C-alpha positions in Angstrom: -38.2 4.2 -98.5 -38.7 7.9 -98.1 -38.9 7.6 -101.8 -41.9 5.2 -101.6 -44.0 7.9 -99.7 -42.7 11.4 -99.5 -42.9 12.0 -95.8 -42.2 15.6 -95.6 -45.3 16.6 -97.4 -47.6 14.6 -95.1 -45.7 16.0 -92.2 -45.8 19.5 -93.6 -49.5 19.2 -93.7 -49.6 17.9 -90.2 -47.4 20.6 -88.8 -49.8 23.1 -90.5 -52.7 21.4 -88.6 -51.1 21.8 -85.2 -52.2 24.7 -83.1 -51.4 25.9 -79.6 -54.0 28.4 -78.4 -51.9 30.0 -75.6 -53.8 30.9 -72.5 -53.7 34.5 -71.4 -50.8 34.3 -68.7 -47.9 36.5 -68.0 -45.1 36.2 -70.6 -42.7 35.3 -67.8 -44.3 31.9 -67.4 -43.8 31.0 -71.0 -41.2 28.2 -71.7 -39.9 25.9 -74.4 -41.7 22.6 -74.3 -40.3 19.6 -72.6 -41.0 16.0 -73.8 -43.9 15.6 -71.4 -45.3 18.9 -72.7 -45.3 17.4 -76.3 -47.3 14.5 -75.0 -50.0 16.9 -73.9 -50.5 18.9 -77.0 -53.8 18.8 -78.9 -54.1 19.6 -82.7 -56.5 21.4 -85.0 -57.8 20.1 -88.2 -58.9 21.9 -91.4 -62.0 24.0 -91.0 -65.2 23.8 -93.0 -67.5 26.9 -93.5 -71.2 26.3 -93.1 -73.6 26.9 -96.0 -74.8 30.2 -94.5 -71.3 31.3 -93.7 -72.1 31.8 -90.1 -70.3 28.8 -88.5 -67.0 27.1 -88.9 -66.7 23.3 -88.2 -63.2 22.1 -87.3 -61.6 19.1 -85.6 -59.5 18.9 -82.5 -57.3 15.8 -81.8 -56.9 14.8 -78.1 -53.3 14.7 -76.7 -51.2 11.7 -77.0 -51.7 11.1 -73.2 -55.5 10.9 -73.9 -55.4 8.6 -76.9 -55.0 11.1 -79.8 -58.6 10.7 -81.0 -60.2 13.4 -83.0 -63.5 15.2 -82.5 -65.5 18.0 -84.2 -66.0 21.5 -82.8 -68.1 24.4 -84.0 -67.5 28.1 -83.7 -69.4 31.2 -85.0 -67.6 33.3 -87.7 -68.2 36.6 -85.8 -66.2 35.1 -82.8 -69.1 36.1 -80.6 -69.1 32.8 -78.7 -66.4 30.2 -77.7 -66.2 27.1 -79.7 -68.1 24.0 -78.4 -67.5 20.4 -78.9 -70.0 18.4 -81.1 -68.9 14.9 -81.2 -67.6 12.5 -78.6 -66.1 9.1 -78.8 -67.2 6.2 -76.6 -64.4 5.3 -74.1 -63.6 1.8 -75.5 -63.1 3.1 -79.1 -59.6 3.9 -80.2 -60.3 6.2 -83.0 -62.3 9.4 -83.1 -64.6 11.0 -85.7 -63.3 12.0 -89.3 -64.4 13.1 -92.8 -67.0 15.7 -91.8 -69.3 17.2 -94.3 -72.1 19.8 -94.0 -75.7 18.9 -95.0 -76.5 21.3 -97.9 -79.1 23.1 -95.8 -76.6 23.5 -92.9 -78.8 22.0 -90.4 -76.7 18.9 -89.7 -73.3 17.4 -90.3 -72.4 14.0 -91.5 -69.1 12.2 -90.4 -67.4 8.9 -90.3 -66.5 7.0 -87.1 -65.2 3.5 -86.4 -67.5 1.8 -84.1 -67.1 -1.9 -83.3 -66.0 -3.6 -86.5 -67.1 -1.1 -89.0 -66.5 2.5 -90.0 -70.0 4.0 -90.0 -71.6 7.0 -91.4 -73.2 9.3 -88.8 -75.8 12.2 -88.9 -75.8 14.8 -86.3 -78.5 17.5 -86.3 -77.5 20.9 -84.9 -80.9 21.2 -83.4 -79.8 18.9 -80.6 -79.8 15.1 -80.0 -77.3 12.3 -80.4 -75.5 11.5 -83.7 -77.4 8.7 -85.4 -75.5 6.0 -87.3 -76.6 4.6 -90.6 -76.4 0.8 -90.6 -75.6 0.1 -94.3 -75.7 -3.5 -95.6 -75.1 -5.3 -98.8 -75.5 -8.8 -100.2 -72.0 -10.1 -100.6 -70.8 -10.0 -104.2 -67.6 -11.9 -103.4 -67.2 -14.9 -101.1 -63.9 -16.7 -101.2 -65.3 -19.4 -99.0 -67.2 -20.7 -102.1 -64.2 -20.9 -104.4 -63.3 -24.5 -105.6 -60.2 -24.7 -103.4 -61.9 -23.5 -100.2 -61.2 -25.7 -97.2 -64.0 -27.7 -95.6 -64.7 -25.3 -92.5 -65.2 -22.5 -95.1 -67.4 -24.5 -97.4 -69.5 -25.6 -94.5 -70.1 -22.0 -93.2 -70.7 -20.8 -96.8 -73.5 -23.3 -97.3 -76.0 -21.0 -95.4 -78.1 -18.7 -97.4 -76.5 -15.3 -98.2 -77.7 -12.4 -96.0 -77.0 -8.8 -96.1 -73.7 -7.9 -94.4 -72.8 -4.5 -92.9 -70.4 -2.3 -94.8 -67.4 -0.5 -93.4 -67.1 2.7 -95.3 -64.1 4.1 -97.1 -65.7 7.4 -98.0 -68.9 9.2 -98.8 -70.1 12.3 -100.8 -73.4 14.2 -100.4 -75.1 15.6 -103.4 -75.4 19.3 -103.6 -79.2 19.1 -103.6 -79.2 17.0 -100.4 -81.2 14.1 -101.9 -78.6 11.5 -102.4 -75.4 10.1 -100.9 -72.6 8.2 -102.8 -70.8 5.8 -100.6 -67.9 3.6 -101.3 -66.8 0.5 -99.2 -64.7 -2.7 -99.4 -66.5 -5.9 -99.8 -67.4 -7.3 -96.4 -65.9 -10.5 -95.0 -68.5 -13.2 -95.2 -69.2 -15.8 -92.5 -67.4 -18.5 -94.6 -64.4 -16.3 -95.0 -64.4 -15.6 -91.1 -64.6 -19.3 -90.5 -61.6 -19.9 -92.6 -59.8 -17.2 -90.8 -60.8 -18.4 -87.4 -59.7 -22.0 -88.4 -56.2 -20.4 -89.3 -56.8 -21.4 -93.0 -55.6 -17.9 -93.7 -52.8 -18.2 -96.3 -53.3 -15.5 -99.0 -52.4 -15.7 -102.7 -50.3 -12.5 -103.4 -52.0 -10.1 -105.8 -55.0 -12.3 -106.3 -57.4 -10.5 -103.9 -61.1 -10.7 -105.1 -62.5 -8.1 -102.8 -63.0 -4.8 -104.2 -64.0 -1.2 -103.0 -67.4 -0.6 -104.6 -69.7 2.4 -105.2 -73.2 2.6 -103.8 -75.9 5.2 -104.0 -78.8 6.0 -101.6 -81.6 8.5 -101.5 -81.8 10.9 -98.6 -85.2 11.9 -97.3 -85.8 15.2 -95.4 -85.9 13.5 -92.1 -82.4 12.0 -92.6 -83.6 8.4 -93.7 -81.9 6.7 -96.5 -83.5 4.6 -99.3 -81.3 2.4 -101.4 -81.6 2.7 -105.2 -81.3 -0.8 -106.3 -84.0 -3.6 -106.5 -82.9 -5.0 -103.1 -83.8 -1.9 -101.3 -85.6 -1.3 -98.1 -86.9 2.0 -97.1 -86.1 3.4 -93.6 -87.6 6.1 -91.4 -84.8 6.5 -89.0 -81.1 7.0 -89.5 -80.3 4.1 -87.2 -82.3 1.6 -89.3 -80.6 -0.8 -91.8 -80.4 0.0 -95.4 -79.6 -2.8 -97.9 -77.7 -1.3 -100.8 -76.9 -2.5 -104.3 -73.5 -1.6 -105.9 -73.3 0.7 -108.8 -71.4 -1.2 -111.5 -69.3 0.4 -114.3 -69.3 -2.2 -117.1 -66.0 -3.6 -118.2 -64.1 -2.6 -115.0 -62.8 -4.5 -112.2 -61.1 -1.8 -110.1 -61.4 -0.1 -106.7 -63.3 3.1 -106.2 -60.9 5.7 -104.9 -63.2 8.7 -104.9 -66.5 10.2 -106.1 -67.5 13.9 -106.7 -71.0 15.2 -107.5 -71.7 17.6 -110.3 -73.3 20.9 -109.1 -76.7 19.7 -110.7 -76.5 16.4 -108.6 -77.1 14.5 -111.9 -73.6 12.9 -112.3 -70.6 11.6 -110.5 -67.0 11.8 -111.4 -65.6 8.5 -110.1 -62.0 7.6 -110.0 -60.8 4.0 -110.0 -57.5 2.4 -109.1 -56.5 -1.2 -110.3 -56.6 -4.0 -107.9 -53.7 -6.3 -106.7 -50.8 -3.8 -107.0 -51.0 -3.1 -110.6 -50.2 0.5 -109.9 -46.8 -0.7 -108.9 -46.3 -1.5 -112.6 -47.1 2.0 -113.6 -50.0 4.5 -113.0 -53.3 2.9 -114.1 -56.0 5.0 -112.6 -59.3 5.8 -114.5 -61.9 8.5 -114.4 -65.6 7.8 -115.2 -68.6 10.0 -115.3 -71.5 8.0 -114.0 -75.2 9.4 -114.7 -77.3 9.1 -111.6 -80.8 9.2 -113.1 -80.1 6.6 -115.7 -77.7 6.2 -118.7 -74.3 4.5 -119.2 -71.1 5.5 -117.5 -68.6 7.1 -119.7 -64.9 6.8 -119.4 -62.8 10.0 -119.6 -60.3 8.4 -122.0 -57.7 11.1 -122.0 -57.8 11.8 -118.2 -54.3 11.3 -116.7 -53.9 8.0 -114.9 -52.4 9.9 -112.0 -55.6 12.0 -111.5 -56.2 12.4 -107.9 -59.0 14.0 -105.6 -60.3 16.0 -104.4 -62.0 17.1 -107.7 -63.9 20.3 -108.4 -66.6 20.8 -111.0 -67.3 24.2 -112.6 -70.7 25.7 -111.6 -72.3 24.8 -114.9 -71.0 21.3 -114.8 -69.3 21.6 -118.1 -65.6 21.4 -116.7 -63.6 19.5 -114.2 -60.5 20.7 -112.3 -58.0 18.3 -110.7 -54.4 17.7 -109.8 -52.4 15.1 -111.8 -48.7 14.3 -112.6 -47.0 16.9 -114.8 -46.0 15.4 -118.3 -42.3 16.6 -117.7 -39.7 14.1 -116.6 -40.2 14.6 -112.9 -40.6 12.6 -109.8 -44.0 10.9 -109.2 -46.0 13.4 -107.1 -45.0 16.5 -109.1 -48.4 17.5 -110.1 -50.0 20.3 -112.1 -53.6 21.7 -112.2 -55.6 20.5 -115.1 -59.1 21.2 -116.6 -61.1 18.7 -118.6 -64.3 19.4 -120.6 -67.3 17.3 -119.1 -70.2 18.3 -121.2 -72.6 15.3 -121.8 -71.7 13.7 -125.1 -68.2 15.0 -125.3 -66.5 13.4 -122.2 -65.0 10.6 -123.9 -62.9 12.6 -126.4 -62.1 15.6 -124.2 -58.4 16.4 -123.8 -56.9 17.7 -120.6 -55.6 21.4 -120.4 -52.6 22.3 -118.4 -53.5 25.4 -116.4 -50.2 26.0 -114.6 -47.2 24.8 -116.9 -43.9 25.7 -115.7 -45.1 27.0 -112.3 -42.1 27.9 -110.1 -43.7 26.2 -107.1 -45.8 23.1 -106.3 -49.4 22.3 -105.9 -50.5 22.0 -102.3 -53.3 19.8 -100.8 -56.8 20.7 -101.0 -59.8 21.0 -103.5 -59.6 23.5 -106.3 -62.2 26.2 -105.8 -63.9 27.6 -108.9 -65.0 31.4 -108.6 -67.9 33.1 -110.3 -65.6 35.1 -112.6 -64.0 32.0 -114.0 -60.9 31.9 -111.9 -59.9 28.8 -109.8 -58.4 29.0 -106.4 -55.7 26.3 -105.8 -53.2 25.7 -102.8 -49.6 26.0 -103.6 -46.1 25.7 -102.0 -43.5 28.3 -103.0 -40.2 27.9 -101.3 -40.6 28.1 -97.5 -44.1 29.5 -97.9 -47.4 27.8 -98.3 -50.6 29.5 -99.4 -53.0 29.9 -102.4 -53.2 31.5 -105.9 -55.9 32.1 -108.3 -55.5 30.9 -112.0 -57.9 31.6 -115.0 -59.6 28.6 -116.7 -57.0 29.1 -119.6 -53.3 28.6 -119.1 -51.7 31.7 -117.6 -49.8 33.1 -114.7 -51.0 32.3 -111.2 -51.8 35.3 -109.0 -50.9 35.1 -105.4 -53.7 35.6 -102.8 -52.6 38.1 -100.1 -51.7 36.4 -96.8 -50.7 37.6 -93.4 -48.7 34.6 -92.4 -46.0 32.5 -94.3 -47.9 29.2 -93.8 -51.6 29.0 -94.9 -53.5 25.7 -95.2 -56.9 24.3 -95.3 -58.4 27.3 -97.3 -62.1 26.6 -97.9 -65.4 28.3 -98.5 -69.0 27.3 -99.1 -71.2 27.0 -102.2 -72.3 30.7 -102.0 -68.6 31.9 -101.5 -69.9 34.0 -98.6 -66.7 33.7 -96.6 -63.4 32.0 -96.3 -61.7 30.0 -93.5 -58.2 28.6 -93.1 -55.4 27.9 -90.8 -52.3 30.0 -90.6 -49.0 29.9 -88.7 -45.3 31.1 -88.7 -42.2 29.7 -87.0 -43.0 32.0 -84.0 -46.8 32.0 -84.3 -48.7 28.9 -83.4 -51.4 28.0 -85.8 -54.7 29.8 -85.5 -58.1 29.5 -87.0 -59.1 32.3 -89.3 -62.2 33.7 -91.2 -62.6 36.4 -93.6 -65.8 37.6 -95.5 -63.8 37.9 -98.8 -60.9 36.1 -100.4 -57.5 37.6 -99.4 -59.0 39.8 -96.6 -57.2 39.8 -93.2 -57.5 37.0 -90.7 -60.3 37.3 -88.1 -59.0 35.0 -85.4 -61.7 32.6 -84.2 -61.6 31.2 -80.6 -60.5 27.6 -80.4 -60.1 25.5 -77.3 -56.8 25.9 -75.3 -54.6 23.2 -76.8 -51.6 23.4 -74.5 -51.5 23.1 -70.8 -48.7 25.8 -70.7 -47.9 28.9 -72.6 -45.0 27.8 -74.9 -42.1 29.7 -76.4 -41.3 29.8 -80.1 -38.6 31.5 -82.0 -38.7 33.4 -85.3 -36.6 31.5 -87.8 -33.9 33.3 -89.9 -33.6 32.9 -93.6 -30.4 31.4 -95.1 -29.6 31.8 -98.8 -26.8 30.3 -100.8 -25.9 28.7 -104.2 -24.4 25.4 -105.1 -23.8 23.9 -108.4 -25.8 26.7 -110.0 -28.8 26.2 -107.8 -30.1 29.1 -105.7 -30.9 27.4 -102.3 -33.0 28.2 -99.2 -32.8 27.3 -95.5 -33.9 28.5 -92.2 -32.0 28.8 -89.0 -33.6 28.8 -85.4 -31.4 29.8 -82.4 -32.0 29.8 -78.7 -32.6 33.4 -77.5 -29.5 33.5 -75.2 -27.2 32.4 -78.0 -25.2 35.5 -77.7 -24.8 35.4 -74.0 -22.7 32.3 -73.7 -20.2 30.0 -75.5 -21.0 29.1 -79.0 -24.2 27.0 -79.6 -24.2 23.5 -80.9 -26.1 23.1 -84.1 -28.3 20.4 -85.4 -28.8 20.1 -89.1 -32.2 18.6 -89.9 -33.1 17.0 -93.3 -36.8 16.7 -94.5 -38.5 13.6 -95.9 -39.2 12.9 -99.5 -37.0 13.6 -101.4 -40.0 15.3 -102.8 -40.9 17.2 -99.6 -39.9 20.5 -98.0 -39.6 22.5 -94.9 -41.8 25.5 -94.7 -41.8 28.6 -92.4 -44.6 27.3 -90.0 -44.8 26.7 -86.3 -43.2 23.4 -85.2 -43.2 22.2 -81.5 -40.2 19.9 -82.4 -38.0 22.8 -83.1 -39.1 24.6 -80.0 -38.4 21.4 -78.1 -34.8 21.2 -79.5 -34.2 24.9 -78.8 -35.3 24.3 -75.2 -32.4 21.9 -74.8 -29.9 24.5 -76.0 -29.4 23.5 -79.6 -29.8 25.5 -82.7 -31.5 24.0 -85.8 -30.8 24.5 -89.4 -33.2 23.2 -92.1 -32.4 23.2 -95.9 -34.4 22.5 -98.9 -31.9 20.8 -101.3 -32.4 20.0 -104.8 -35.3 17.5 -105.2 -37.4 19.4 -102.8 -40.9 20.5 -103.6 -42.0 24.1 -103.9 -39.5 25.3 -106.5 -40.8 23.9 -109.7 -40.5 20.5 -111.5 -37.0 21.1 -112.8 -35.6 21.6 -109.3 -37.7 18.6 -108.0 -36.1 16.5 -110.9 -32.5 17.6 -110.3 -31.5 14.7 -108.1 -32.5 12.0 -110.6 -30.0 9.1 -110.2 -28.0 11.3 -107.8 -29.3 10.5 -104.3 -26.7 11.2 -101.7 -24.8 13.3 -104.3 -25.6 16.9 -105.2 -28.4 17.0 -102.6 -25.9 16.1 -99.8 -23.6 18.8 -101.2 -26.5 21.4 -101.1 -27.0 20.7 -97.4 -23.3 20.9 -96.5 -22.7 24.2 -98.5 -25.7 25.5 -96.7 -24.2 24.4 -93.4 -21.1 26.3 -94.4 -23.1 29.4 -95.3 -25.0 29.2 -92.0 -21.7 29.0 -89.8 -20.1 31.8 -91.7 -23.0 34.1 -91.2 -23.7 33.3 -87.6 -20.6 33.3 -85.4 -22.6 32.3 -82.4 -22.8 28.8 -83.7 -20.2 26.2 -82.6 -18.7 24.6 -85.8 -17.1 21.9 -83.7 -20.3 20.6 -82.1 -22.6 19.5 -85.0 -25.3 16.9 -85.3 -27.5 15.8 -88.2 -30.9 14.2 -88.0 -33.6 13.2 -90.4 -36.6 11.0 -90.9 -37.5 8.9 -94.1 -35.6 10.5 -96.9 -33.9 12.7 -94.1 -33.0 9.3 -92.4 -31.5 8.1 -95.7 -29.5 11.3 -96.0 -28.3 10.7 -92.5 -27.0 7.3 -93.7 -25.2 9.0 -96.6 -23.6 11.4 -94.2 -22.3 8.5 -92.0 -20.1 7.3 -94.8 -19.3 10.5 -96.6 -18.3 13.0 -94.0 -16.8 13.3 -90.4 -18.1 16.8 -89.9 -20.8 15.7 -87.5 -20.3 14.4 -83.9 -23.6 12.5 -83.9 -26.2 11.5 -86.5 -29.9 10.5 -85.9 -31.6 8.4 -88.5 -35.4 7.7 -88.4 -36.9 5.1 -90.7 -34.2 5.3 -93.3 -33.4 3.6 -96.7 -30.1 2.0 -96.3 -30.0 -0.6 -99.1 -31.9 0.2 -102.4 -31.9 -3.5 -103.5 -33.6 -4.8 -100.3 -35.8 -1.7 -99.9 -37.0 -2.0 -103.5 -38.1 -5.5 -103.0 -39.9 -5.3 -99.6 -41.4 -1.8 -99.5 -45.2 -1.2 -100.0 -44.8 0.3 -103.5 -41.8 0.9 -105.7 -43.0 3.1 -108.6 -41.8 6.2 -106.8 -38.3 4.9 -106.3 -38.1 3.5 -109.9 -38.1 7.1 -111.3 -34.9 8.0 -109.5 -32.5 5.1 -110.4 -34.5 2.5 -112.4 -34.9 -1.2 -111.8 -31.9 -2.0 -109.5 -31.2 -5.3 -111.1 -30.8 -3.5 -114.4 -28.9 -0.5 -112.9 -26.9 -2.3 -110.3 -24.0 0.3 -110.2 -26.5 3.2 -109.9 -28.6 1.5 -107.2 -25.5 0.5 -105.2 -24.0 3.9 -105.4 -27.2 5.4 -104.1 -27.4 3.0 -101.1 -26.0 4.5 -97.8 -24.7 1.0 -96.8 -22.3 1.1 -99.7 -20.1 3.5 -97.8 -20.8 2.1 -94.3 -17.1 0.8 -93.9 -16.0 4.4 -93.7 -18.5 5.4 -91.1 -17.1 6.5 -87.7 -19.7 8.9 -86.4 -22.0 7.7 -83.5 -25.3 6.7 -85.1 -28.9 6.4 -83.6 -31.7 4.6 -85.4 -35.3 5.0 -84.7 -37.6 2.4 -86.6 -41.1 1.3 -86.5 -41.5 -2.5 -86.6 -44.7 -2.2 -88.7 -43.2 0.2 -91.2 -44.3 -0.6 -94.7 -42.8 2.3 -96.4 -39.2 1.8 -95.2 -39.3 -1.7 -93.7 -37.6 -2.5 -90.4 -35.0 -4.5 -92.3 -33.4 -1.3 -93.5 -32.5 -0.1 -90.0 -31.5 -3.6 -89.0 -29.0 -3.8 -91.9 -27.4 -0.4 -90.8 -27.3 -1.4 -87.2 -25.5 -4.7 -87.9 -23.0 -3.1 -90.4 -22.1 -0.3 -88.0 -21.9 -2.6 -85.0 -19.5 -5.0 -86.9 -17.4 -2.1 -88.0 -17.0 -1.1 -84.3 -18.9 2.3 -84.9 -20.9 3.4 -81.9 -24.5 2.7 -83.0 -27.9 2.4 -81.1 -31.2 1.3 -82.5 -34.7 1.9 -80.9 -37.5 -0.4 -82.3 -41.2 0.7 -81.9 -43.8 -2.2 -82.0 -47.0 -1.6 -84.0 -45.7 1.7 -85.5 -45.9 2.4 -89.2 -43.9 5.0 -91.0 -45.9 8.3 -90.6 -47.5 7.4 -87.2 -44.1 7.0 -85.5 -42.8 10.4 -86.9 -45.9 12.1 -85.6 -45.5 10.7 -82.1 -41.9 11.6 -81.8 -42.3 15.2 -83.3 -45.1 16.0 -80.8 -48.3 15.5 -82.7 -51.3 13.5 -81.2 -50.7 9.7 -81.5 -52.6 6.7 -80.2 -49.4 5.2 -78.8 -49.1 6.8 -75.3 -45.2 6.5 -74.8 -43.4 5.8 -78.1 -43.0 9.5 -78.8 -41.8 10.2 -75.3 -39.3 7.3 -75.5 -38.0 8.3 -78.8 -37.5 12.0 -77.6 -35.8 10.8 -74.5 -33.4 8.6 -76.6 -32.6 11.6 -79.0 -31.8 13.9 -76.1 -29.7 11.6 -74.2 -27.7 10.6 -77.4 -27.2 14.3 -78.5 -26.2 15.3 -74.9 -23.6 12.6 -75.0 -21.9 13.7 -78.2 -22.6 17.4 -78.7 -23.5 18.6 -75.2 -25.9 21.5 -74.6 -25.8 25.2 -74.7 -26.4 26.5 -71.1 -29.5 28.4 -71.1 -30.2 31.6 -69.1 -33.4 32.6 -67.1 -34.3 34.8 -70.1 -34.9 31.7 -72.2 -37.6 30.5 -69.7 -36.6 27.1 -70.5 -38.7 24.5 -68.6 -37.0 23.8 -65.2 -38.9 20.7 -64.6 -37.7 17.3 -65.6 -39.1 15.5 -68.6 -40.9 13.1 -66.3 -44.3 11.5 -67.3 -47.4 12.8 -65.5 
């Protein structure tokens, strides 16, 4: 459900990444985006500062109309030249380039790209020339075709002598000295396994997979060639030659490598492992190991939290680690704190983690902790409707906010020398822009980026709404069309974020501008259970989904209507995706205040959801095992109140959704239909949970038409039941129809 993967946090990060570099045109030509405009938006990705501080590398995603593929661009930090595109994708490939890293000397960049059947590592020299792929191979360590119960076609194909097979990479890390690369990849499919698959002998034994994601090491020569470190190695002189690698084993483990981070001295790796075959669904079971590179035995960090996640930072002397992990308080999975852990050789196995931000009245954001020379650590945070960064000492204390000139800051990064800082920033009425500053906390120097919209687009500054309910101080934002005071009262849409452990923030969102352009105001609330307000607030909806959180939203609606008479209290709609879609389901059976409800990828039935979703550990915290807590699980299932539903209801659902499977929407659709409640359902083939949301909300997607079709259906549905507020020419709303180009 929304509970299995908090959608709003990933969406919040995506919204932070979207940027519209508006062309220099007369303001009178600006307009709110129509649906076709959203299909022609590009997006910026998080920037990386070069080792010498003179360049910023960043990504730009193609428009949905052009396939949504990402590419890397380069711009000087003095803004003296326009940005230039560095990487390009062959026409037949469906995905672009990702996971860029600077070489330590700043003369080249590394990146991953899926080409053919594998995800390959590429090296691109900034001196010119084409990006060169590394062809990485390994002798297969696992071959299911050789198992005793393999079928005859598989055994026949497996009889041939084993040969090195190409690896498809999951990730990589370059050592600070530039001499080595750590790579991790899933075991490749062998010829025998492929033969079995082609013969349709492809039944799988659940939770008995033998393939693993393994760690490999390779030496990097000055000319870019790789040399494997194991006995089966072959030396190369060109990046395009093949390298046969040998896996790095950690004795006594049978787990998947999730990440690897080099020590500053390039002599050790911090490697995180995750158990195979769904064991994390029984409870967190991650491990952290320090692996010496030049010899010696790996050492497990016995007391590291099993929820430790990357990216992980080492202190400059290599004696400490900084990372995010679950708080020890009784809070939803994903409520994390910043920890430190001693990593001196000889003491790693007994070191105890230290909580650096206990009782922080906010939430950790996404990004790598950044140690400073004075011993402080920079860490990304969310605080209410703002996102930014703070500094914290290496001992527990009070975080100190870093000055920021916009309410939404993301992707803050620097280089090894700390000779500059780069980030993305935006506000509700300010499209995201790429920034640079020579010192931490200095004002943004806006860097030129490619024009990411075909038209200059309007945006409206949101208004803060504050209220209390059940003793909780609560926040929301309201966005209203500019001409609201010139006409009859404006219809209002209440939009609920995903999660529940998610939050709205005060950043630019093209979806809000799209809704404003159709004459609707938009109210967004962060009810109890949201991130950004501390662990107690995040935990306040335990075993109460659709209860206090629902009342927080409705009382926020009351406060909004009371303080803004330009809103029409008789023409209200509610929409949400993921947990927001689940809340839409609760509203259907618990109130008649809304004329229309839109529910995207919802949870409808906690019992069927729990048994069919991709992972259940997140849900379990909220209401326990449903068969042991039947009353609680049923009370927190929107379908339990469906007989009382009378509000017209629209469902938007991806058919390949593994977070909130398609059966959830199908259950709601059938129930409402049989209760004679007006209900519609749109099903989107191939779409999983997050990708469908991104497409509908106007972010680049590889599906060319799904987002357009979803928006079209939403607009038609809302126009039918709440109508529109008539715009004036002062709104400069797009006069052209939402027709595809």
